[in-house]
N, C-alpha and C positions, 0 to 999 in steps of 0.2 A: 488821841481818840482811839478807843478799842472797839473792835467789832462786836456787835450785840449778840451775835451767835457763838463765834469761835474765839473771841478774845484777842485776836491778832491786832497789832498796832497798824492802823490804816492812815494813809496820807494821799491816796490817789483821788482826785476830785472827779466828780461826774457832772454835776450841774449846780452852779452858783447863782441864786435868784435874789441876791442882795439881802435886804432886811424887809420884814413885814410882820404885822400882828397875826395871831392865830386866825386861820381862814373862816372858822365858824363862830368867831367872837363878835357877833352882831351887836351893834350899839343901840341903846335906847336914846331918846332925845336928851335925858338928863346927863347921860355919860359923854355927850359931846363936849361938856366942860371940863372933862377930865382927860389926863394924858393916857394914850394906849401904850401897852408894852410890846415894842417892836424887838425882834430878834433875828439874827441871820438865819436864812433859809438855804442851807448848803447840803448837798448830798455827796457821798463818797462811795467807792466801791472797795470791798475787801479783796486783796489780792491773793488771799488764801482760800475763802469759800465763796467769792464772787457775789456776796450779798450787798446789794445797793441800799444805802441807808442814809438817814439824816444825821447831822450833828445835833445832839439834843440841847435844848435850852428851856423847855417847859416840862412840868410834871404832868402826868395824865390827868390829875385832878383839875389842873388849870385849863387843859384843853377840852376836856369832857365835863364841863360844869353842869350844875343841876339845871340850868336854863339852856342847855345845848340847843342850838338853832336848826339842826337837820332832822327832818321828818320824812321817812321813807315813802309814806303813803300818798305823797302829793304827785307822783308820776304814774300815770295810767299805764304806760308800757312797762314799767318796772313791776307794778302789781300783777300784770298779766304774765310776765316772766316768772314771777314767784308762784303764781297759781299753778302754772304748767309744771314747774319743778316739783311742787308738792305732789300733784297727781302721778307724775312719773316715778319719783322715788318711792312713794307709798306703795305703788304697784310692784316695783322692782324688788323691794325688801319685804313685801307683804305685811305692811304694817296695819295694825288694827287696834281695837279697844284694849287688847293686852300688851300693847307696845308702849314704849316711852320715848318722847322726842325732846331734846333740849336744844334751843337756839341761843347761841352766844351773840351778844349785841343785838338783841331782839327789837330794839327801837320802839316804834309805836304799834307793834303787833302786825305789821304789814304782811308778814308771812305766816306766822303762827295762827292767824285767823283762819287760814285755809286748812291747816292741820287740825284745829279744833272742829272745824265744819265736817271733816271726815270722821269725827268721833274718836280721834286718837289723843290720848292723854299727853299734855305737853307743858313745858316750863320755859320761860324766857329769863335770860340773865342780861341785865341792862343797867349800867351805872348811872345813866343820866335820868334824873327824876322827871323832867318835862316830858320825855317820850315814854317812860315807863308808865306814867299815869294814864296816857292815852291808850296803851295796851291794856291796862287793867279795866278801863272803861269798856273794852271789848270782851271782858270776861276771861282774860288771859292771866295765868299766874306769873308773877314777875319777881325775881330777886334783884334788888337794886345794889349790885356790887360789881367790882372789876373781877374778872374771872382769871384763875390761875391754878396751880397745882393744889393748893390748900383747899380751895372751894371744890375742885373736882373730887378730891379725896373725901371731903365731908359729904357730898351728895351721895357718892357710891356707898359710903358706910351707913347712910341713912336708907339704904334700899332704893336709891333713885338712880342707879346706873342706866345708861341710855342705849337704846337700840339704834338711835340715829342722832348725831350731834351735827348741827348746822351752824355754819359761820359764813355770812355773806358780807364781803367787804369789811371785815374786821382783822383778818390776819395781818394786814399791813399797818393796822392801828395800834399794835400792842408793842410797848417798849422792850419787854423781856419775852421775846418770842419763844425762848426755850421753855420758860416756866409756863407760858400760856398753853403750848402744845403738850407739855408734861401733864397738865390738867385734863387735857382731852384723853390722853392715854389712861389715866385714872378713872375718868368718868364712863369710858365705853364698857359695855358688856363684852365678854369674850368673843362673841361673833358680831359685835356692833360695827357701825359704819360711821364715819365722819366725812362731811363734804364741806369744802371751803371754796368760795369764789372770790377772786381778787384780780385787779387789772394786771395784765401780763406785761412784764418788762419789755418783752420783744415788741409788742405793739406800741408801747410808750416811745421806744427809740425810732421805730420804723415811721410812726406817724406823728412825731414831734409833740408828744402830749406832755410837755413840761408843766402844763398848768395843773396837772394831777399831783404835782409835788407840793406838799404843804406840811406844816409842823405835825399835824395829826397823823400823817403817813409816815411812820417811822421806818418802814421797809418798802422796797420796790422789788416785787418778786418774780423770779423765773421759776420754772419747773426744777431746774438744776439745784437752786438754792433750797427750795421747799423740800425736795427729797432728802437732801443732806441733813437738814434740821430735823425732819421727821424720823430718819434713822437714829439720830442722836437721842431721841426721847422715847424710842421703842414703838414707833409707828411705821407703816409701810404704805406708800402710794401704790394702789393697784389699778387705777383707772384715771383718766383725765378727759375732759371735754373742752374744746375751744368754743367760746361764746362770743356774741357780737356786743354784749353789754359793756357799758362804760369804755367804749372805743376799742374793745378787745380783751376779753377776760379768760381766765382759766377756772374750771371747776375740778378740783382734785378730789379723789375718792380715797380715803384712807382707812386702814384697819390696824389693829394691834398686830405688831410683828410676831409676838409670841403665840397668839391663839388664832389669828385670822386664816381663813382657808380660801380666800378668793384669788384667782390667778390673775397675773398682769394681762392688760389688754393690749391689742395691737396699737391703739391710739397712743399709749404711753410710749412705746418704743419709737413711734414716728415722731412724736413731739421731742423726745430726747435728741433725735438725730437732727431735727430742725434747729434746735438751739446750739448744737455743736457747729453746724454749718454757718450759724449767725455769728460765730466766734465768742460765745458767752464764756468760754474757758480761757480767754486771752484778755488781760487787763487793758490792752491797747484798744480794744473794741469800744471802750466806754469813753474815750478821750475826746472825741470830735463832736460831741453833742452840744457843747456850750455855744459854738459859733452859729449853729442852726437856730437856737433859742434866741440869740441876740438878733438875728435877722427878722424873726417874727415880731419881736418887740418894735423894731424900727419901722416895719411895714404898717403895723397898727397905728403907730403914732402919726406917721406921715398921712395915712387915710384920714384919721380924725382931725388933724390940722388943716387938711385940704377942705374938709366939709365945713369947718368953722369959718375959714376964710371966704367960702362960698355962701355963707349964710344958711346952710342947710341945718335941719333939726335932726338930732341923733338921739335915740333912746337905747337902752339895754333891756334884755329880757332874761330873766332867771338868775336869782340872787344865790348862785351856786359857789361852793368853796373853790372850784376850779377857776371861776371868774375872778375871785378875789386875788388869787395868785397872779393871774394874768394882768390885772388892772394895777396891782401894787408894783409888780416888777416893771411894768411899762411906765409908771408914774402918772396914770390917768386919774383925773379928779373930776369934780363937778363941773368944771369949765369946759370939759370935752364931752362928758356924758352926764347930763344933769339929773337923771333918774333911772332906776332899774325896776322893771315891772316883775312881780312874782305872785303866784297863786297860794303860797303857803301862808295860812293865817298867823303862824308864829313869827313870820318875818315882816309882815306888813307894819308900817309905822316905825320900823327900825332903820338902821343905817349900815352900810357895808363897812367892815373893819378896814382901816387904813385910808381908803379913798373917801370914806364917809358920804358916799352917794346914797340919797334916800331910796328906801324901798316902797313902792306904792302899788296901788291896784291897777288892773288892766283898764279901768276907766280912764286913766291918764292918756293912754294911747288913743282912745276914741276922741278925747278932748283936744289933744294937740296934733294929732295926725302927723307923726315924724316922718322924715324922709327915708331914714335908715334905722334899722333895728339890729343891734349887735346881739347875736345869740351867744350867751356865755356858756350854758351847759350843752356844748355841741354834741354831746352823746345822745341827746334826745331832739336833735334838730328836726327831724321829720315830724315829730309829735308837736313841736312848737310852731313849726310852719303851718301845719293843719289848724292849730288853735287860732292862729293869727291870720288866717287866709284872707280875712276881710280887708287887711291893710293894703292889698293889691288894688282896691277900689280907688285909692287916691295915688297909686303909683309908687308906694313905698317899697324898699328893697331890703333884703336881709343881708347880714354881714357875719362872717366868721373869721377869726384870726388864726385858728389851729385846725389842721396841720400847717396851713398857709393861708394867706389872706384871700378870702373869696367873697364877692359881691354878687347877689343874684336877685 
């Protein structure tokens, strides 16, 4: 296996989660009669550039199909985060009607709707038809293609170079990260800025967030790794923000290395030092994660088996990809969690990949009054607890498996 960035042969394991189907490959009832495609879910670290990455078994077309099941606009807290970002970046860069904004992996228009509302011309690039159609219904122009250097060059040649390129939770999702960021270099105007948000590897390790590992996430990114890749393709990171989203994310700000004029921020130097102190430049740092992950699996299974023996009713909330990683690695099926509740209309009536647990509406909670509700998208626990506050009326408790088992 060769590193997707530097091409070095890599053998150092980081985390082995056995086998599972793609985490967003939700099943229709008809598909329950067909076999799913399971593949090893293993991650390794490159001892040369320290990029943590999956061993690939699926093509992007298989993972991000036309009926892709993730819609960004279903989380109120995420929408507020994006609205705030648009207001801040538009003011910082003084964007207006003469500017042009491009979002990569624009999904259902969750973010560009706020750009459009400010009267700033914008374009979304989104390969999954199901989400792109929802964005178009909001009046947003969308190109349904995978982004890379060729598309970046084409857009720039057609006079559509960008003042701002946005990529939220996409940088980890691209198999050829060099080609992807090369496209950003081509797409940016001379003084243009790109911002990318992605879960921070430092938080993944510190808070045991192994369930954010799935086939669609080809890379698990540190600032160190992103800066190295950026330099390779002619980009420069000049600022970084640490964010609470998705359990702890980074927002990196980049400019073209040849024409950008912005100075490096103090935040950047501070975070570089933090990663040095965390040992990110030593391959040994990555070797102890597996035993922690195994312990989380055992704790969840013991809890669920204990409730089954006691005759308690257990439900899950949030048909999130991270939940599928957790359930499939732990071997949890419908005998331990009979259903999962979700508010996304595109998921209702379907089944989780692997575990085949049915996805149902919130009415099921009202009808069955479960004793325990396992929160799968732990990154929005506060939002979910508020939505389901009424379950306290019959004494129900919430459960989280990550970063460690918690019942409250």
